[in-house]
C-alpha positions in Angstrom: 19.4 -46.7 24.4 22.1 -47.8 26.5 24.6 -45.8 29.1 28.4 -47.4 29.9 28.6 -45.4 33.6 31.7 -45.2 35.4 31.4 -44.6 39.0 33.4 -45.2 42.3 30.9 -46.2 45.3 27.7 -47.9 45.2 25.2 -48.7 48.2 25.5 -50.4 50.3 28.8 -49.7 50.7 29.2 -45.5 50.7 32.0 -43.7 51.9 30.3 -40.3 51.0 28.1 -38.5 49.5 29.0 -40.1 45.6 27.5 -43.6 46.0 23.9 -42.3 47.0 24.1 -39.8 44.1 25.0 -42.3 41.3 22.6 -45.0 42.7 19.8 -42.2 42.4 20.7 -40.8 39.2 20.9 -44.6 37.6 17.8 -45.6 39.1 16.0 -42.4 38.0 17.6 -43.2 34.6 16.3 -46.7 34.0 13.1 -45.7 35.6 12.5 -43.8 32.3 12.2 -47.3 30.2 14.2 -45.2 27.7 17.6 -46.3 28.6 19.2 -49.6 30.2 22.9 -48.8 32.5 25.8 -51.2 32.9 27.7 -49.6 36.0 31.3 -50.2 36.8 32.3 -50.0 39.9 36.3 -50.8 41.2 35.6 -53.8 43.5 31.9 -55.1 43.9 31.4 -57.1 47.2 28.1 -59.2 45.4 25.7 -57.3 47.9 24.9 -54.1 45.9 21.6 -53.2 44.8 21.2 -54.5 41.2 18.3 -55.0 40.4 17.9 -52.5 37.6 21.3 -52.4 36.7 24.2 -54.6 35.5 27.2 -54.1 37.5 30.7 -54.9 36.1 33.8 -55.2 38.7 37.2 -53.6 37.6 38.8 -56.1 40.0 36.9 -58.9 38.1 38.0 -57.9 34.8 41.1 -59.6 33.4 43.6 -57.1 31.5 46.2 -60.5 30.9 45.4 -63.7 29.3 44.9 -66.8 32.3 44.4 -70.2 31.2 41.7 -71.2 33.8 38.6 -73.1 34.3 35.0 -72.3 34.4 34.7 -73.9 37.8 37.7 -71.8 39.6 36.3 -68.7 38.0 32.7 -69.8 39.8 34.4 -70.2 42.7 36.6 -67.0 42.7 33.8 -64.6 41.3 30.6 -66.3 41.5 29.3 -64.1 44.3 29.5 -61.0 41.9 29.5 -62.1 38.3 28.5 -64.8 35.8 31.6 -66.7 34.8 30.7 -66.2 31.4 30.9 -62.3 31.8 34.7 -63.1 32.6 35.4 -65.0 29.5 33.9 -62.5 27.7 35.7 -59.8 28.8 38.9 -61.7 28.7 38.6 -62.1 24.4 38.4 -58.4 24.7 41.9 -57.8 26.4 43.8 -55.3 23.9 47.2 -55.2 24.5 50.3 -56.8 26.8 49.7 -55.5 30.2 52.3 -58.1 31.6 53.9 -55.5 33.2 51.3 -54.8 35.7 50.8 -56.8 38.8 47.7 -59.1 38.4 46.7 -61.9 40.2 46.0 -65.7 39.2 42.8 -64.8 37.0 44.7 -61.8 34.8 43.0 -58.9 37.1 44.1 -55.9 38.7 42.8 -55.8 42.6 41.5 -53.0 43.6 40.6 -51.5 47.1 37.1 -50.2 46.6 38.1 -47.4 48.9 40.3 -44.1 48.7 43.7 -45.6 49.6 46.9 -43.8 49.6 47.7 -45.1 46.2 44.3 -43.7 44.8 46.2 -42.3 41.6 47.4 -45.9 40.8 44.1 -47.2 41.0 42.1 -44.5 38.8 44.9 -45.3 36.3 44.4 -49.1 36.7 40.6 -48.1 36.8 41.1 -46.3 32.9 42.8 -49.6 31.7 40.3 -51.6 32.7 37.6 -49.6 31.1 39.5 -50.3 28.0 38.4 -53.6 28.2 35.1 -53.0 29.0 34.3 -50.7 26.7 35.6 -53.4 24.1 33.0 -55.9 25.0 30.1 -53.8 25.9 27.6 -52.2 23.5 26.4 -48.8 24.6 25.3 -45.4 23.0 26.9 -42.9 25.4 29.4 -43.0 28.4 28.5 -41.2 31.7 31.6 -40.5 34.0 31.0 -39.8 37.8 33.2 -37.5 39.7 37.1 -37.0 38.8 38.3 -40.5 39.7 36.4 -41.8 36.9 37.4 -39.1 34.1 40.3 -41.0 32.8 38.1 -44.3 32.7 35.6 -42.4 30.5 38.3 -40.8 28.4 39.4 -44.5 27.5 36.1 -45.5 26.6 35.6 -42.7 24.4 38.4 -43.3 22.2 38.0 -46.8 22.0 34.6 -46.5 21.0 33.9 -43.3 19.6 31.1 -42.3 21.6 30.1 -39.3 23.4 31.3 -38.7 26.6 29.2 -37.2 29.4 31.2 -36.2 32.4 29.2 -35.6 36.1 30.7 -33.1 38.2 29.8 -33.8 41.9 32.5 -31.6 43.3 35.9 -30.0 41.9 39.1 -29.5 43.4 38.8 -25.8 43.5 35.7 -26.3 45.9 37.6 -28.8 48.0 40.6 -26.8 48.5 38.8 -23.4 49.1 40.6 -22.0 45.9 43.6 -22.8 46.8 44.3 -25.4 44.2 46.3 -24.9 40.4 47.5 -26.7 37.0 50.2 -28.3 39.4 47.6 -30.1 41.6 47.0 -34.0 40.1 43.4 -33.5 40.9 42.7 -30.4 38.9 44.5 -31.4 36.2 42.7 -34.9 36.0 39.2 -33.0 36.5 40.5 -30.3 33.7 41.3 -33.4 31.5 37.9 -35.0 32.0 36.1 -31.6 31.0 38.2 -30.8 28.1 37.5 -34.4 26.4 33.8 -34.2 27.5 31.0 -33.7 25.1 28.7 -32.9 27.6 29.3 -31.5 31.6 26.4 -32.0 34.1 27.1 -29.9 37.3 25.3 -30.8 40.5 24.4 -26.8 40.8 24.4 -23.6 38.9 27.3 -22.6 41.5 29.3 -25.9 40.2 28.3 -24.9 36.6 30.0 -21.2 36.8 32.9 -22.8 38.7 33.7 -25.1 35.8 32.8 -22.4 33.4 35.3 -20.0 35.2 37.6 -21.6 36.8 38.6 -24.8 34.3 37.3 -22.4 31.3 35.2 -24.7 29.6 32.4 -23.4 27.1 29.2 -22.4 28.8 27.1 -23.9 25.9 28.6 -27.8 26.9 27.6 -27.5 30.3 24.5 -27.9 32.0 23.2 -27.8 36.1 21.8 -31.2 37.1 20.7 -30.8 40.7 20.5 -33.8 43.0 17.4 -35.4 44.6 17.0 -37.3 47.6 16.1 -40.9 48.3 12.1 -41.3 49.6 12.4 -42.6 53.0 11.6 -46.1 53.6 8.6 -47.5 56.0 11.6 -48.5 58.5 12.6 -44.8 58.5 9.4 -43.2 58.9 8.5 -45.2 61.6 12.2 -45.4 63.5 11.7 -44.3 67.3 15.2 -42.9 67.9 15.7 -42.3 72.1 17.0 -38.7 72.6 18.4 -39.4 75.8 17.9 -35.8 77.0 15.0 -33.2 77.2 17.7 -30.5 75.8 17.4 -29.1 72.1 20.1 -30.7 70.0 21.6 -28.5 67.3 23.3 -31.0 64.6 26.6 -30.7 61.9 27.0 -33.9 60.3 29.4 -34.0 57.0 32.8 -34.3 56.8 34.9 -32.2 59.3 37.2 -30.1 57.0 38.0 -26.6 55.8 35.6 -27.0 52.7 32.3 -28.0 55.0 32.9 -24.6 57.2 33.3 -26.5 60.8 35.1 -23.9 62.3 32.3 -21.3 61.6 29.9 -23.9 62.8 31.5 -24.2 66.2 32.2 -20.4 66.5 28.3 -19.8 65.9 27.1 -22.9 68.2 29.0 -21.6 71.2 27.1 -17.9 70.6 24.2 -19.4 70.5 24.8 -21.6 73.7 25.5 -18.5 75.6 22.1 -17.5 75.2 20.7 -21.0 75.0 22.2 -23.2 77.6 19.4 -25.8 77.1 20.9 -27.0 73.9 23.2 -29.4 73.0 25.7 -29.6 69.8 26.6 -32.7 67.8 29.2 -32.7 65.1 28.8 -36.0 63.3 31.3 -37.2 60.8 35.2 -37.1 60.5 38.1 -35.4 59.1 41.4 -33.7 59.3 40.1 -31.0 61.4 38.4 -33.3 63.7 40.7 -32.7 66.7 41.5 -29.0 65.8 37.7 -28.3 66.2 38.0 -30.7 69.5 40.2 -28.4 70.9 38.3 -25.5 69.7 35.2 -26.7 72.0 37.6 -27.5 74.8 39.4 -23.7 74.8 36.1 -22.3 74.3 34.7 -24.5 77.8 32.5 -26.4 76.0 33.1 -29.6 76.2 30.3 -30.6 77.9 27.8 -29.2 75.6 29.6 -30.6 72.2 29.1 -34.1 71.2 31.8 -35.6 68.3 29.8 -39.0 66.9 32.9 -40.0 64.6 31.3 -40.7 61.0 28.0 -42.1 60.6 26.4 -44.5 57.7 23.2 -45.9 56.9 20.5 -45.9 59.3 22.7 -44.1 61.9 22.3 -40.6 59.6 18.7 -41.3 60.0 18.7 -41.8 63.7 20.8 -38.8 64.1 18.3 -36.4 62.2 15.5 -38.2 64.1 16.7 -36.8 67.5 17.8 -33.4 66.0 16.0 -30.0 66.7 17.9 -28.3 64.1 20.4 -29.3 61.2 23.2 -26.9 59.9 25.4 -27.3 56.8 27.7 -24.0 56.9 29.9 -24.8 53.9 32.4 -22.9 52.3 31.9 -23.7 48.9 29.1 -26.8 48.6 28.7 -28.3 45.2 25.3 -29.8 46.1 25.0 -31.0 49.5 22.0 -33.7 49.9 22.4 -33.7 53.9 20.0 -30.8 54.2 17.1 -32.5 52.2 17.7 -35.4 54.4 17.3 -33.5 57.5 14.4 -31.8 56.1 12.3 -35.2 55.0 13.1 -36.3 58.7 11.3 -32.9 59.7 14.3 -31.0 61.0 14.4 -27.1 60.2 17.5 -26.6 58.2 19.8 -23.8 58.0 22.5 -24.0 55.1 25.1 -21.6 53.6 24.1 -19.5 50.9 27.3 -20.9 49.0 25.5 -24.3 48.8 24.2 -25.7 45.5 21.4 -27.2 47.1 20.0 -23.8 47.9 19.2 -22.9 44.7 16.3 -25.4 44.8 15.2 -24.8 48.5 12.9 -22.4 49.7 11.7 -23.5 52.7 15.0 -23.3 55.2 17.3 -20.9 56.3 20.3 -19.7 54.4 22.9 -17.5 55.8 26.5 -16.5 54.3 29.1 -19.4 55.8 31.1 -16.2 57.3 28.3 -14.5 59.0 28.8 -16.2 62.4 26.3 -14.1 64.0 23.4 -14.7 61.5 23.9 -18.1 62.0 23.8 -18.4 65.6 20.8 -16.1 65.6 19.0 -18.5 63.1 20.2 -21.6 65.6 18.5 -20.1 68.4 15.1 -18.6 66.7 14.6 -22.6 65.7 15.3 -23.6 69.5 12.9 -21.0 70.7 9.9 -20.0 68.8 8.3 -23.4 68.6 5.6 -21.8 65.5 9.1 -21.3 63.2 9.9 -24.1 63.9 7.0 -26.3 63.2 6.3 -24.1 60.2 9.9 -25.2 58.5 9.6 -28.4 60.1 6.5 -28.7 57.7 6.9 -26.7 54.9 10.5 -28.0 54.4 9.3 -31.9 54.7 6.8 -31.0 51.7 9.0 -29.3 49.6 11.9 -32.0 49.8 9.3 -34.7 48.9 8.7 -33.3 45.5 12.6 -33.5 44.8 12.7 -37.1 43.1 15.5 -38.8 41.2 13.0 -39.8 38.6 12.5 -36.2 37.6 16.3 -36.0 37.4 16.7 -39.2 35.4 14.0 -37.6 33.1 16.2 -34.7 32.6 19.4 -36.7 32.0 18.1 -39.0 29.7 16.8 -35.9 28.0 20.1 -34.5 27.9 21.2 -37.8 26.4 19.0 -37.3 23.5 19.8 -33.5 22.7 23.5 -35.0 22.7 22.8 -37.9 20.4 20.9 -36.1 18.4 17.4 -38.0 18.8 15.4 -35.3 20.1 
């Protein structure tokens, strides 16, 4: 079996949770030994982890014919693709796209990020998908998150192969329900769902959102929970320096309304009233970062709060290693991998009951995101009672170590087989 997957991020170039999740799913699928994967990215950098997957760059796929020699293609794209693949793709151009802006190799430029003209890049990505779908041989299409749904739809129209879309998040969640059919992101999501033959949702919480808010057939919607990468020896043996003897309570994520950051600040402030020997970290960035800084200052707690900005890679684990408590107070979290990563590092975690990962986690504290008193009490308990802290530290780590991408990959491949009628 072979899957043609469309994604937007891939390690080591990570801008959020989509990259690690896509990587984990692909690795789990390939490790079953029953499915090969071709993964399409907007703009590969050449240093992607790809020993188990074939990566094609949308930015390296010609949509307009250019007569160029092999050496020039090698010079321009040799860092991320075999020049022969460029010529093979060029033979699959199916329409006149000369009205589009293309470079001297007939390719559309992509940022590989989330630029201001994101909707334009999504549309261009779907055009490129038509060329790739004509060149590649595959049994099933798998599109990750709303950015790639139009590409998945186009590939389905070209090939006639079944389309799986993977709902990592929804606009309904991102806007806390403040979106409608006029929202372009909501419309792209809805169109993808309507065209999909199977909808994989990262939690039952997300599945219910897809069914009730996007009016999808429950029979074609399944929950496919995420997992977490095993910790490397480097991380396990990391010696992160705290710089303080005080207890550290950490929030790590996008500082946005969806993530419940204002509830975290209010709860942490109440905890600090009873536990002055603690510090609070808000790691990440987002549109509410400045309002949160002002809220902390207004409460007179600026000397107890630390705003680190966006952390990536090793920095994330360094932050967990110096934390005593991790809190994810999301208002609506489709899944949420960060508590699993924190628990791997032995950090007891508090998560909102509105988080998808809570469906598979038992050894953490769960509170309603709006219950500031309960959240504050949980923070205080974990930094005050060593027995409780140690119990959740050990039981949480043991639980998360059983949640693997290999198990997810097995479930994904089994779902492919059912959709294809192979089982």
